[in-house]
PDB file of N, CA, C and O in Angstrom:
ATOM      1  N   UNK A   1      34.002  19.329 -11.476  1.00  0.00           N
ATOM      2  CA  UNK A   1      33.441  18.121 -10.905  1.00  0.00           C
ATOM      3  C   UNK A   1      32.163  18.433 -10.137  1.00  0.00           C
ATOM      4  O   UNK A   1      31.206  17.659 -10.178  1.00  0.00           O
ATOM      5  N   UNK A   2      32.144  19.580  -9.427  1.00  0.00           N
ATOM      6  CA  UNK A   2      30.947  19.951  -8.687  1.00  0.00           C
ATOM      7  C   UNK A   2      29.777  20.198  -9.624  1.00  0.00           C
ATOM      8  O   UNK A   2      28.633  19.891  -9.292  1.00  0.00           O
ATOM      9  N   UNK A   3      30.065  20.756 -10.798  1.00  0.00           N
ATOM     10  CA  UNK A   3      28.976  21.047 -11.736  1.00  0.00           C
ATOM     11  C   UNK A   3      28.354  19.757 -12.273  1.00  0.00           C
ATOM     12  O   UNK A   3      27.157  19.727 -12.562  1.00  0.00           O
ATOM     13  N   UNK A   4      29.135  18.709 -12.409  1.00  0.00           N
ATOM     14  CA  UNK A   4      28.606  17.419 -12.852  1.00  0.00           C
ATOM     15  C   UNK A   4      27.678  16.855 -11.776  1.00  0.00           C
ATOM     16  O   UNK A   4      26.605  16.338 -12.088  1.00  0.00           O
ATOM     17  N   UNK A   5      28.087  16.953 -10.518  1.00  0.00           N
ATOM     18  CA  UNK A   5      27.254  16.457  -9.422  1.00  0.00           C
ATOM     19  C   UNK A   5      25.981  17.276  -9.313  1.00  0.00           C
ATOM     20  O   UNK A   5      24.907  16.725  -9.073  1.00  0.00           O
ATOM     21  N   UNK A   6      26.091  18.580  -9.484  1.00  0.00           N
ATOM     22  CA  UNK A   6      24.911  19.442  -9.420  1.00  0.00           C
ATOM     23  C   UNK A   6      23.958  19.110 -10.563  1.00  0.00           C
ATOM     24  O   UNK A   6      22.744  19.071 -10.364  1.00  0.00           O
ATOM     25  N   UNK A   7      24.493  18.871 -11.749  1.00  0.00           N
ATOM     26  CA  UNK A   7      23.657  18.519 -12.896  1.00  0.00           C
ATOM     27  C   UNK A   7      22.982  17.169 -12.671  1.00  0.00           C
ATOM     28  O   UNK A   7      21.808  16.998 -12.998  1.00  0.00           O
ATOM     29  N   UNK A   8      23.715  16.219 -12.118  1.00  0.00           N
ATOM     30  CA  UNK A   8      23.140  14.903 -11.837  1.00  0.00           C
ATOM     31  C   UNK A   8      22.040  15.008 -10.792  1.00  0.00           C
ATOM     32  O   UNK A   8      20.993  14.375 -10.927  1.00  0.00           O
ATOM     33  N   UNK A   9      22.267  15.797  -9.760  1.00  0.00           N
ATOM     34  CA  UNK A   9      21.259  15.979  -8.721  1.00  0.00           C
ATOM     35  C   UNK A   9      20.015  16.647  -9.290  1.00  0.00           C
ATOM     36  O   UNK A   9      18.894  16.268  -8.952  1.00  0.00           O
ATOM     37  N   UNK A  10      20.207  17.628 -10.142  1.00  0.00           N
ATOM     38  CA  UNK A  10      19.073  18.301 -10.776  1.00  0.00           C
ATOM     39  C   UNK A  10      18.281  17.324 -11.629  1.00  0.00           C
ATOM     40  O   UNK A  10      17.050  17.337 -11.604  1.00  0.00           O
ATOM     41  N   UNK A  11      18.963  16.490 -12.374  1.00  0.00           N
ATOM     42  CA  UNK A  11      18.299  15.499 -13.214  1.00  0.00           C
ATOM     43  C   UNK A  11      17.497  14.519 -12.357  1.00  0.00           C
ATOM     44  O   UNK A  11      16.356  14.195 -12.686  1.00  0.00           O
ATOM     45  N   UNK A  12      18.082  14.055 -11.275  1.00  0.00           N
ATOM     46  CA  UNK A  12      17.395  13.108 -10.393  1.00  0.00           C
ATOM     47  C   UNK A  12      16.140  13.745  -9.805  1.00  0.00           C
ATOM     48  O   UNK A  12      15.080  13.120  -9.778  1.00  0.00           O
ATOM     49  N   UNK A  13      16.254  14.978  -9.337  1.00  0.00           N
ATOM     50  CA  UNK A  13      15.089  15.658  -8.765  1.00  0.00           C
ATOM     51  C   UNK A  13      14.024  15.909  -9.829  1.00  0.00           C
ATOM     52  O   UNK A  13      12.830  15.819  -9.544  1.00  0.00           O
ATOM     53  N   UNK A  14      14.442  16.220 -11.039  1.00  0.00           N
ATOM     54  CA  UNK A  14      13.486  16.447 -12.128  1.00  0.00           C
ATOM     55  C   UNK A  14      12.739  15.168 -12.464  1.00  0.00           C
ATOM     56  O   UNK A  14      11.525  15.192 -12.667  1.00  0.00           O
ATOM     57  N   UNK A  15      13.453  14.055 -12.523  1.00  0.00           N
ATOM     58  CA  UNK A  15      12.808  12.773 -12.805  1.00  0.00           C
ATOM     59  C   UNK A  15      11.853  12.382 -11.679  1.00  0.00           C
ATOM     60  O   UNK A  15      10.761  11.877 -11.938  1.00  0.00           O
ATOM     61  N   UNK A  16      12.256  12.609 -10.452  1.00  0.00           N
ATOM     62  CA  UNK A  16      11.392  12.289  -9.315  1.00  0.00           C
ATOM     63  C   UNK A  16      10.129  13.146  -9.342  1.00  0.00           C
ATOM     64  O   UNK A  16       9.033  12.651  -9.078  1.00  0.00           O
ATOM     65  N   UNK A  17      10.281  14.414  -9.658  1.00  0.00           N
ATOM     66  CA  UNK A  17       9.122  15.306  -9.729  1.00  0.00           C
ATOM     67  C   UNK A  17       8.191  14.889 -10.859  1.00  0.00           C
ATOM     68  O   UNK A  17       6.971  14.936 -10.701  1.00  0.00           O
ATOM     69  N   UNK A  18       8.743  14.486 -11.987  1.00  0.00           N
ATOM     70  CA  UNK A  18       7.920  14.043 -13.112  1.00  0.00           C
ATOM     71  C   UNK A  18       7.165  12.768 -12.756  1.00  0.00           C
ATOM     72  O   UNK A  18       5.999  12.620 -13.119  1.00  0.00           O
ATOM     73  N   UNK A  19       7.811  11.854 -12.056  1.00  0.00           N
ATOM     74  CA  UNK A  19       7.136  10.626 -11.632  1.00  0.00           C
ATOM     75  C   UNK A  19       6.010  10.926 -10.671  1.00  0.00           C
ATOM     76  O   UNK A  19       4.931  10.344 -10.777  1.00  0.00           O
ATOM     77  N   UNK A  20       6.247  11.824  -9.736  1.00  0.00           N
ATOM     78  CA  UNK A  20       5.221  12.208  -8.770  1.00  0.00           C
ATOM     79  C   UNK A  20       4.058  12.879  -9.479  1.00  0.00           C
ATOM     80  O   UNK A  20       2.903  12.600  -9.159  1.00  0.00           O
ATOM     81  N   UNK A  21       4.331  13.742 -10.417  1.00  0.00           N
ATOM     82  CA  UNK A  21       3.269  14.430 -11.154  1.00  0.00           C
ATOM     83  C   UNK A  21       2.426  13.432 -11.933  1.00  0.00           C
ATOM     84  O   UNK A  21       1.203  13.564 -11.990  1.00  0.00           O
ATOM     85  N   UNK A  22       3.064  12.441 -12.531  1.00  0.00           N
ATOM     86  CA  UNK A  22       2.335  11.433 -13.286  1.00  0.00           C
ATOM     87  C   UNK A  22       1.461  10.613 -12.357  1.00  0.00           C
ATOM     88  O   UNK A  22       0.327  10.289 -12.712  1.00  0.00           O
ATOM     89  N   UNK A  23       1.956  10.268 -11.176  1.00  0.00           N
ATOM     90  CA  UNK A  23       1.181   9.478 -10.229  1.00  0.00           C
ATOM     91  C   UNK A  23      -0.029  10.247  -9.735  1.00  0.00           C
ATOM     92  O   UNK A  23      -1.053   9.646  -9.410  1.00  0.00           O
ATOM     93  N   UNK A  24       0.073  11.570  -9.675  1.00  0.00           N
ATOM     94  CA  UNK A  24      -1.017  12.378  -9.169  1.00  0.00           C
ATOM     95  C   UNK A  24      -1.945  12.858 -10.275  1.00  0.00           C
ATOM     96  O   UNK A  24      -2.963  13.491  -9.995  1.00  0.00           O
ATOM     97  N   UNK A  25      -1.610  12.566 -11.523  1.00  0.00           N
ATOM     98  CA  UNK A  25      -2.448  13.035 -12.621  1.00  0.00           C
ATOM     99  C   UNK A  25      -3.743  12.246 -12.657  1.00  0.00           C
ATOM    100  O   UNK A  25      -3.867  11.188 -12.039  1.00  0.00           O
ATOM    101  N   UNK A  26      -4.687  12.773 -13.381  1.00  0.00           N
ATOM    102  CA  UNK A  26      -5.973  12.111 -13.507  1.00  0.00           C
ATOM    103  C   UNK A  26      -5.860  10.844 -14.331  1.00  0.00           C
ATOM    104  O   UNK A  26      -4.815  10.558 -14.915  1.00  0.00           O
ATOM    105  N   UNK A  27      -6.939  10.092 -14.372  1.00  0.00           N
ATOM    106  CA  UNK A  27      -6.915   8.833 -15.130  1.00  0.00           C
ATOM    107  C   UNK A  27      -6.836   9.088 -16.632  1.00  0.00           C
ATOM    108  O   UNK A  27      -7.360  10.081 -17.137  1.00  0.00           O
ATOM    109  N   UNK A  28      -6.183   8.190 -17.320  1.00  0.00           N
ATOM    110  CA  UNK A  28      -6.097   8.265 -18.772  1.00  0.00           C
ATOM    111  C   UNK A  28      -7.458   7.894 -19.363  1.00  0.00           C
ATOM    112  O   UNK A  28      -8.303   7.333 -18.666  1.00  0.00           O
ATOM    113  N   UNK A  29      -7.671   8.201 -20.635  1.00  0.00           N
ATOM    114  CA  UNK A  29      -8.934   7.786 -21.268  1.00  0.00           C
ATOM    115  C   UNK A  29      -9.164   6.272 -21.189  1.00  0.00           C
ATOM    116  O   UNK A  29     -10.300   5.825 -21.029  1.00  0.00           O
ATOM    117  N   UNK A  30      -8.103   5.493 -21.300  1.00  0.00           N
ATOM    118  CA  UNK A  30      -8.230   4.041 -21.217  1.00  0.00           C
ATOM    119  C   UNK A  30      -8.660   3.615 -19.807  1.00  0.00           C
ATOM    120  O   UNK A  30      -9.493   2.724 -19.639  1.00  0.00           O
ATOM    121  N   UNK A  31      -8.075   4.270 -18.805  1.00  0.00           N
ATOM    122  CA  UNK A  31      -8.448   3.955 -17.419  1.00  0.00           C
ATOM    123  C   UNK A  31      -9.891   4.358 -17.151  1.00  0.00           C
ATOM    124  O   UNK A  31     -10.621   3.640 -16.467  1.00  0.00           O
ATOM    125  N   UNK A  32     -10.302   5.490 -17.680  1.00  0.00           N
ATOM    126  CA  UNK A  32     -11.681   5.934 -17.501  1.00  0.00           C
ATOM    127  C   UNK A  32     -12.647   4.932 -18.129  1.00  0.00           C
ATOM    128  O   UNK A  32     -13.671   4.603 -17.530  1.00  0.00           O
ATOM    129  N   UNK A  33     -12.334   4.450 -19.315  1.00  0.00           N
ATOM    130  CA  UNK A  33     -13.207   3.473 -19.979  1.00  0.00           C
ATOM    131  C   UNK A  33     -13.257   2.164 -19.198  1.00  0.00           C
ATOM    132  O   UNK A  33     -14.310   1.531 -19.117  1.00  0.00           O
ATOM    133  N   UNK A  34     -12.134   1.757 -18.625  1.00  0.00           N
ATOM    134  CA  UNK A  34     -12.096   0.512 -17.862  1.00  0.00           C
ATOM    135  C   UNK A  34     -12.991   0.583 -16.630  1.00  0.00           C
ATOM    136  O   UNK A  34     -13.522  -0.435 -16.186  1.00  0.00           O
ATOM    137  N   UNK A  35     -13.159   1.777 -16.080  1.00  0.00           N
ATOM    138  CA  UNK A  35     -13.923   1.928 -14.841  1.00  0.00           C
ATOM    139  C   UNK A  35     -15.270   2.617 -15.031  1.00  0.00           C
ATOM    140  O   UNK A  35     -15.993   2.835 -14.059  1.00  0.00           O
ATOM    141  N   UNK A  36     -15.607   2.954 -16.242  1.00  0.00           N
ATOM    142  CA  UNK A  36     -16.834   3.720 -16.478  1.00  0.00           C
ATOM    143  C   UNK A  36     -18.075   3.026 -15.914  1.00  0.00           C
ATOM    144  O   UNK A  36     -18.857   3.640 -15.189  1.00  0.00           O
ATOM    145  N   UNK A  37     -18.248   1.774 -16.242  1.00  0.00           N
ATOM    146  CA  UNK A  37     -19.429   1.035 -15.784  1.00  0.00           C
ATOM    147  C   UNK A  37     -19.434   0.891 -14.262  1.00  0.00           C
ATOM    148  O   UNK A  37     -20.460   1.098 -13.614  1.00  0.00           O
ATOM    149  N   UNK A  38     -18.287   0.538 -13.703  1.00  0.00           N
ATOM    150  CA  UNK A  38     -18.191   0.378 -12.247  1.00  0.00           C
ATOM    151  C   UNK A  38     -18.423   1.693 -11.526  1.00  0.00           C
ATOM    152  O   UNK A  38     -19.063   1.724 -10.475  1.00  0.00           O
ATOM    153  N   UNK A  39     -17.909   2.776 -12.081  1.00  0.00           N
ATOM    154  CA  UNK A  39     -18.099   4.090 -11.464  1.00  0.00           C
ATOM    155  C   UNK A  39     -19.580   4.439 -11.406  1.00  0.00           C
ATOM    156  O   UNK A  39     -20.070   4.932 -10.389  1.00  0.00           O
ATOM    157  N   UNK A  40     -20.287   4.182 -12.495  1.00  0.00           N
ATOM    158  CA  UNK A  40     -21.715   4.459 -12.522  1.00  0.00           C
ATOM    159  C   UNK A  40     -22.508   3.549 -11.604  1.00  0.00           C
ATOM    160  O   UNK A  40     -23.506   3.965 -11.015  1.00  0.00           O
ATOM    161  N   UNK A  41     -22.067   2.319 -11.483  1.00  0.00           N
ATOM    162  CA  UNK A  41     -22.775   1.321 -10.680  1.00  0.00           C
ATOM    163  C   UNK A  41     -22.567   1.520  -9.185  1.00  0.00           C
ATOM    164  O   UNK A  41     -23.520   1.442  -8.410  1.00  0.00           O
ATOM    165  N   UNK A  42     -21.334   1.774  -8.778  1.00  0.00           N
ATOM    166  CA  UNK A  42     -21.004   1.819  -7.354  1.00  0.00           C
ATOM    167  C   UNK A  42     -20.790   3.230  -6.796  1.00  0.00           C
ATOM    168  O   UNK A  42     -20.922   3.444  -5.591  1.00  0.00           O
ATOM    169  N   UNK A  43     -20.463   4.187  -7.661  1.00  0.00           N
ATOM    170  CA  UNK A  43     -20.011   5.493  -7.174  1.00  0.00           C
ATOM    171  C   UNK A  43     -20.628   6.662  -7.934  1.00  0.00           C
ATOM    172  O   UNK A  43     -19.994   7.709  -8.061  1.00  0.00           O
ATOM    173  N   UNK A  44     -21.841   6.507  -8.439  1.00  0.00           N
ATOM    174  CA  UNK A  44     -22.453   7.534  -9.287  1.00  0.00           C
ATOM    175  C   UNK A  44     -22.514   8.895  -8.614  1.00  0.00           C
ATOM    176  O   UNK A  44     -22.392   9.918  -9.288  1.00  0.00           O
ATOM    177  N   UNK A  45     -22.697   8.931  -7.316  1.00  0.00           N
ATOM    178  CA  UNK A  45     -22.799  10.214  -6.609  1.00  0.00           C
ATOM    179  C   UNK A  45     -21.482  10.983  -6.589  1.00  0.00           C
ATOM    180  O   UNK A  45     -21.453  12.153  -6.207  1.00  0.00           O
ATOM    181  N   UNK A  46     -20.393  10.334  -6.996  1.00  0.00           N
ATOM    182  CA  UNK A  46     -19.079  10.975  -6.973  1.00  0.00           C
ATOM    183  C   UNK A  46     -18.567  11.351  -8.365  1.00  0.00           C
ATOM    184  O   UNK A  46     -17.426  11.795  -8.498  1.00  0.00           O
ATOM    185  N   UNK A  47     -19.384  11.181  -9.396  1.00  0.00           N
ATOM    186  CA  UNK A  47     -18.966  11.544 -10.752  1.00  0.00           C
ATOM    187  C   UNK A  47     -18.684  13.042 -10.788  1.00  0.00           C
ATOM    188  O   UNK A  47     -19.495  13.852 -10.339  1.00  0.00           O
ATOM    189  N   UNK A  48     -17.533  13.392 -11.326  1.00  0.00           N
ATOM    190  CA  UNK A  48     -17.108  14.797 -11.380  1.00  0.00           C
ATOM    191  C   UNK A  48     -16.348  15.247 -10.151  1.00  0.00           C
ATOM    192  O   UNK A  48     -15.979  16.416 -10.039  1.00  0.00           O
ATOM    193  N   UNK A  49     -16.107  14.321  -9.220  1.00  0.00           N
ATOM    194  CA  UNK A  49     -15.369  14.615  -7.985  1.00  0.00           C
ATOM    195  C   UNK A  49     -14.240  13.581  -7.853  1.00  0.00           C
ATOM    196  O   UNK A  49     -14.385  12.592  -7.134  1.00  0.00           O
ATOM    197  N   UNK A  50     -13.124  13.807  -8.543  1.00  0.00           N
ATOM    198  CA  UNK A  50     -12.067  12.788  -8.606  1.00  0.00           C
ATOM    199  C   UNK A  50     -11.592  12.227  -7.263  1.00  0.00           C
ATOM    200  O   UNK A  50     -11.469  11.007  -7.149  1.00  0.00           O
ATOM    201  N   UNK A  51     -11.318  13.043  -6.241  1.00  0.00           N
ATOM    202  CA  UNK A  51     -10.841  12.434  -4.993  1.00  0.00           C
ATOM    203  C   UNK A  51     -11.874  11.482  -4.364  1.00  0.00           C
ATOM    204  O   UNK A  51     -11.527  10.408  -3.872  1.00  0.00           O
ATOM    205  N   UNK A  52     -13.143  11.896  -4.391  1.00  0.00           N
ATOM    206  CA  UNK A  52     -14.191  11.053  -3.827  1.00  0.00           C
ATOM    207  C   UNK A  52     -14.404   9.799  -4.680  1.00  0.00           C
ATOM    208  O   UNK A  52     -14.641   8.715  -4.147  1.00  0.00           O
ATOM    209  N   UNK A  53     -14.320   9.952  -6.006  1.00  0.00           N
ATOM    210  CA  UNK A  53     -14.470   8.798  -6.894  1.00  0.00           C
ATOM    211  C   UNK A  53     -13.361   7.790  -6.643  1.00  0.00           C
ATOM    212  O   UNK A  53     -13.616   6.589  -6.562  1.00  0.00           O
ATOM    213  N   UNK A  54     -12.132   8.273  -6.519  1.00  0.00           N
ATOM    214  CA  UNK A  54     -11.010   7.364  -6.248  1.00  0.00           C
ATOM    215  C   UNK A  54     -11.231   6.611  -4.946  1.00  0.00           C
ATOM    216  O   UNK A  54     -11.021   5.399  -4.889  1.00  0.00           O
ATOM    217  N   UNK A  55     -11.650   7.307  -3.907  1.00  0.00           N
ATOM    218  CA  UNK A  55     -11.893   6.668  -2.614  1.00  0.00           C
ATOM    219  C   UNK A  55     -13.016   5.649  -2.720  1.00  0.00           C
ATOM    220  O   UNK A  55     -12.925   4.561  -2.149  1.00  0.00           O
ATOM    221  N   UNK A  56     -14.067   5.989  -3.440  1.00  0.00           N
ATOM    222  CA  UNK A  56     -15.201   5.082  -3.607  1.00  0.00           C
ATOM    223  C   UNK A  56     -14.789   3.821  -4.363  1.00  0.00           C
ATOM    224  O   UNK A  56     -15.137   2.711  -3.961  1.00  0.00           O
ATOM    225  N   UNK A  57     -14.054   3.993  -5.447  1.00  0.00           N
ATOM    226  CA  UNK A  57     -13.607   2.823  -6.207  1.00  0.00           C
ATOM    227  C   UNK A  57     -12.696   1.938  -5.361  1.00  0.00           C
ATOM    228  O   UNK A  57     -12.789   0.712  -5.424  1.00  0.00           O
ATOM    229  N   UNK A  58     -11.823   2.548  -4.576  1.00  0.00           N
ATOM    230  CA  UNK A  58     -10.961   1.761  -3.681  1.00  0.00           C
ATOM    231  C   UNK A  58     -11.791   0.995  -2.668  1.00  0.00           C
ATOM    232  O   UNK A  58     -11.520  -0.173  -2.390  1.00  0.00           O
ATOM    233  N   UNK A  59     -12.811   1.656  -2.112  1.00  0.00           N
ATOM    234  CA  UNK A  59     -13.664   1.013  -1.104  1.00  0.00           C
ATOM    235  C   UNK A  59     -14.463  -0.148  -1.705  1.00  0.00           C
ATOM    236  O   UNK A  59     -14.822  -1.089  -0.997  1.00  0.00           O
ATOM    237  N   UNK A  60     -14.737  -0.079  -2.998  1.00  0.00           N
ATOM    238  CA  UNK A  60     -15.521  -1.112  -3.671  1.00  0.00           C
ATOM    239  C   UNK A  60     -14.663  -2.046  -4.511  1.00  0.00           C
ATOM    240  O   UNK A  60     -15.179  -2.747  -5.382  1.00  0.00           O
ATOM    241  N   UNK A  61     -13.375  -2.063  -4.262  1.00  0.00           N
ATOM    242  CA  UNK A  61     -12.435  -2.804  -5.108  1.00  0.00           C
ATOM    243  C   UNK A  61     -12.825  -4.268  -5.282  1.00  0.00           C
ATOM    244  O   UNK A  61     -12.668  -4.817  -6.372  1.00  0.00           O
ATOM    245  N   UNK A  62     -13.317  -4.892  -4.257  1.00  0.00           N
ATOM    246  CA  UNK A  62     -13.680  -6.313  -4.344  1.00  0.00           C
ATOM    247  C   UNK A  62     -14.833  -6.548  -5.316  1.00  0.00           C
ATOM    248  O   UNK A  62     -14.980  -7.654  -5.837  1.00  0.00           O
ATOM    249  N   UNK A  63     -15.645  -5.540  -5.566  1.00  0.00           N
ATOM    250  CA  UNK A  63     -16.808  -5.677  -6.442  1.00  0.00           C
ATOM    251  C   UNK A  63     -16.564  -5.207  -7.868  1.00  0.00           C
ATOM    252  O   UNK A  63     -17.433  -5.366  -8.725  1.00  0.00           O
ATOM    253  N   UNK A  64     -15.401  -4.632  -8.137  1.00  0.00           N
ATOM    254  CA  UNK A  64     -15.113  -4.037  -9.439  1.00  0.00           C
ATOM    255  C   UNK A  64     -14.812  -5.102 -10.487  1.00  0.00           C
ATOM    256  O   UNK A  64     -14.414  -6.221 -10.165  1.00  0.00           O
ATOM    257  N   UNK A  65     -15.010  -4.729 -11.739  1.00  0.00           N
ATOM    258  CA  UNK A  65     -14.591  -5.603 -12.838  1.00  0.00           C
ATOM    259  C   UNK A  65     -13.074  -5.763 -12.764  1.00  0.00           C
ATOM    260  O   UNK A  65     -12.377  -4.956 -12.148  1.00  0.00           O
ATOM    261  N   UNK A  66     -12.589  -6.804 -13.395  1.00  0.00           N
ATOM    262  CA  UNK A  66     -11.140  -7.058 -13.359  1.00  0.00           C
ATOM    263  C   UNK A  66     -10.352  -5.889 -13.942  1.00  0.00           C
ATOM    264  O   UNK A  66      -9.320  -5.500 -13.394  1.00  0.00           O
ATOM    265  N   UNK A  67     -10.836  -5.326 -15.058  1.00  0.00           N
ATOM    266  CA  UNK A  67     -10.119  -4.218 -15.700  1.00  0.00           C
ATOM    267  C   UNK A  67     -10.051  -3.005 -14.785  1.00  0.00           C
ATOM    268  O   UNK A  67      -8.996  -2.383 -14.661  1.00  0.00           O
ATOM    269  N   UNK A  68     -11.152  -2.665 -14.149  1.00  0.00           N
ATOM    270  CA  UNK A  68     -11.160  -1.505 -13.257  1.00  0.00           C
ATOM    271  C   UNK A  68     -10.340  -1.773 -12.000  1.00  0.00           C
ATOM    272  O   UNK A  68      -9.643  -0.884 -11.510  1.00  0.00           O
ATOM    273  N   UNK A  69     -10.420  -2.981 -11.484  1.00  0.00           N
ATOM    274  CA  UNK A  69      -9.633  -3.323 -10.290  1.00  0.00           C
ATOM    275  C   UNK A  69      -8.144  -3.149 -10.580  1.00  0.00           C
ATOM    276  O   UNK A  69      -7.398  -2.681  -9.721  1.00  0.00           O
ATOM    277  N   UNK A  70      -7.710  -3.520 -11.775  1.00  0.00           N
ATOM    278  CA  UNK A  70      -6.303  -3.332 -12.152  1.00  0.00           C
ATOM    279  C   UNK A  70      -5.930  -1.852 -12.174  1.00  0.00           C
ATOM    280  O   UNK A  70      -4.838  -1.475 -11.750  1.00  0.00           O
ATOM    281  N   UNK A  71      -6.839  -1.018 -12.670  1.00  0.00           N
ATOM    282  CA  UNK A  71      -6.596   0.428 -12.694  1.00  0.00           C
ATOM    283  C   UNK A  71      -6.456   0.947 -11.272  1.00  0.00           C
ATOM    284  O   UNK A  71      -5.515   1.676 -10.959  1.00  0.00           O
ATOM    285  N   UNK A  72      -7.394   0.568 -10.413  1.00  0.00           N
ATOM    286  CA  UNK A  72      -7.364   1.027  -9.011  1.00  0.00           C
ATOM    287  C   UNK A  72      -6.077   0.584  -8.339  1.00  0.00           C
ATOM    288  O   UNK A  72      -5.440   1.373  -7.641  1.00  0.00           O
ATOM    289  N   UNK A  73      -5.688  -0.663  -8.541  1.00  0.00           N
ATOM    290  CA  UNK A  73      -4.457  -1.169  -7.927  1.00  0.00           C
ATOM    291  C   UNK A  73      -3.214  -0.467  -8.486  1.00  0.00           C
ATOM    292  O   UNK A  73      -2.255  -0.230  -7.750  1.00  0.00           O
ATOM    293  N   UNK A  74      -3.225  -0.137  -9.765  1.00  0.00           N
ATOM    294  CA  UNK A  74      -2.060   0.534 -10.351  1.00  0.00           C
ATOM    295  C   UNK A  74      -1.911   1.957  -9.818  1.00  0.00           C
ATOM    296  O   UNK A  74      -0.838   2.553  -9.913  1.00  0.00           O
ATOM    297  N   UNK A  75      -2.991   2.495  -9.259  1.00  0.00           N
ATOM    298  CA  UNK A  75      -2.966   3.845  -8.709  1.00  0.00           C
ATOM    299  C   UNK A  75      -2.907   3.812  -7.187  1.00  0.00           C
ATOM    300  O   UNK A  75      -3.260   4.789  -6.528  1.00  0.00           O
ATOM    301  N   UNK A  76      -2.464   2.699  -6.632  1.00  0.00           N
ATOM    302  CA  UNK A  76      -2.227   2.627  -5.190  1.00  0.00           C
ATOM    303  C   UNK A  76      -3.392   2.136  -4.362  1.00  0.00           C
ATOM    304  O   UNK A  76      -3.345   2.204  -3.133  1.00  0.00           O
ATOM    305  N   UNK A  77      -4.431   1.646  -5.000  1.00  0.00           N
ATOM    306  CA  UNK A  77      -5.612   1.221  -4.255  1.00  0.00           C
ATOM    307  C   UNK A  77      -5.690  -0.250  -4.002  1.00  0.00           C
ATOM    308  O   UNK A  77      -6.644  -0.720  -3.383  1.00  0.00           O
TER     309      UNK A  77
END
Protein backbone atom coordinates (compact mmCIF):
# COMPACT_ATOMS: atom_id res chain seq x y z
CA UNK A 1 0.00 0.00 0.00
CA UNK A 2 2.88 2.37 0.77
CA UNK A 3 4.36 1.76 -2.66
CA UNK A 4 1.09 2.81 -4.31
CA UNK A 5 1.08 6.06 -2.32
CA UNK A 6 4.73 6.66 -3.14
CA UNK A 7 4.05 6.05 -6.84
CA UNK A 8 1.06 8.40 -6.76
CA UNK A 9 3.09 11.09 -5.02
CA UNK A 10 5.88 10.71 -7.56
CA UNK A 11 3.39 11.03 -10.41
CA UNK A 12 1.84 14.16 -8.89
CA UNK A 13 5.24 15.79 -8.40
CA UNK A 14 6.27 14.85 -11.95
CA UNK A 15 3.12 16.39 -13.40
CA UNK A 16 3.58 19.53 -11.33
CA UNK A 17 7.19 19.85 -12.45
CA UNK A 18 6.19 19.38 -16.09
CA UNK A 19 3.52 22.08 -15.77
CA UNK A 20 6.00 24.46 -14.19
CA UNK A 21 8.58 23.77 -16.90
CA UNK A 22 6.00 24.44 -19.60
CA UNK A 23 4.97 27.72 -17.96
CA UNK A 24 8.60 28.83 -17.84
CA UNK A 25 9.43 27.76 -21.38
CA UNK A 26 9.90 30.26 -24.14
CA UNK A 27 7.12 31.33 -26.47
CA UNK A 28 5.92 28.95 -29.14
CA UNK A 29 6.37 29.88 -32.81
CA UNK A 30 2.68 30.82 -32.93
CA UNK A 31 3.05 33.08 -29.90
CA UNK A 32 6.13 34.69 -31.41
CA UNK A 33 4.25 35.42 -34.65
CA UNK A 34 1.31 36.88 -32.72
CA UNK A 35 3.63 39.35 -30.98
CA UNK A 36 6.26 39.94 -33.64
CA UNK A 37 4.90 43.28 -34.84
CA UNK A 38 4.16 44.54 -31.33
CA UNK A 39 7.58 43.48 -30.09
CA UNK A 40 9.25 45.46 -32.86
CA UNK A 41 6.99 48.45 -32.34
CA UNK A 42 7.06 48.76 -28.56
CA UNK A 43 10.04 46.71 -27.34
CA UNK A 44 12.67 46.60 -30.12
CA UNK A 45 15.51 47.29 -27.69
CA UNK A 46 14.69 44.03 -25.89
CA UNK A 47 14.80 41.67 -28.89
CA UNK A 48 16.97 38.69 -27.95
CA UNK A 49 16.45 39.32 -24.22
CA UNK A 50 13.41 37.22 -23.23
CA UNK A 51 12.95 38.41 -19.62
CA UNK A 52 13.13 42.07 -20.64
CA UNK A 53 10.89 41.47 -23.67
CA UNK A 54 8.27 39.79 -21.48
CA UNK A 55 8.34 42.70 -19.03
CA UNK A 56 8.10 45.23 -21.86
CA UNK A 57 5.16 43.49 -23.49
CA UNK A 58 3.38 43.30 -20.13
CA UNK A 59 4.02 47.01 -19.54
CA UNK A 60 2.57 47.80 -22.98
CA UNK A 61 -0.34 45.36 -22.76
CA UNK A 62 -2.97 48.05 -23.30
CA UNK A 63 -1.36 48.99 -26.63
CA UNK A 64 -0.82 45.46 -27.98
CA UNK A 65 -2.79 43.82 -30.75
CA UNK A 66 -5.54 41.52 -29.55
CA UNK A 67 -3.58 38.39 -30.54
CA UNK A 68 -0.45 39.47 -28.67
CA UNK A 69 -2.43 40.64 -25.65
CA UNK A 70 -3.94 37.15 -25.42
CA UNK A 71 -0.44 35.63 -25.48
CA UNK A 72 0.77 37.99 -22.74
CA UNK A 73 -2.28 37.25 -20.60
CA UNK A 74 -1.92 33.49 -21.09
CA UNK A 75 1.62 33.80 -19.73
CA UNK A 76 0.56 35.63 -16.58
CA UNK A 77 0.71 39.20 -17.82
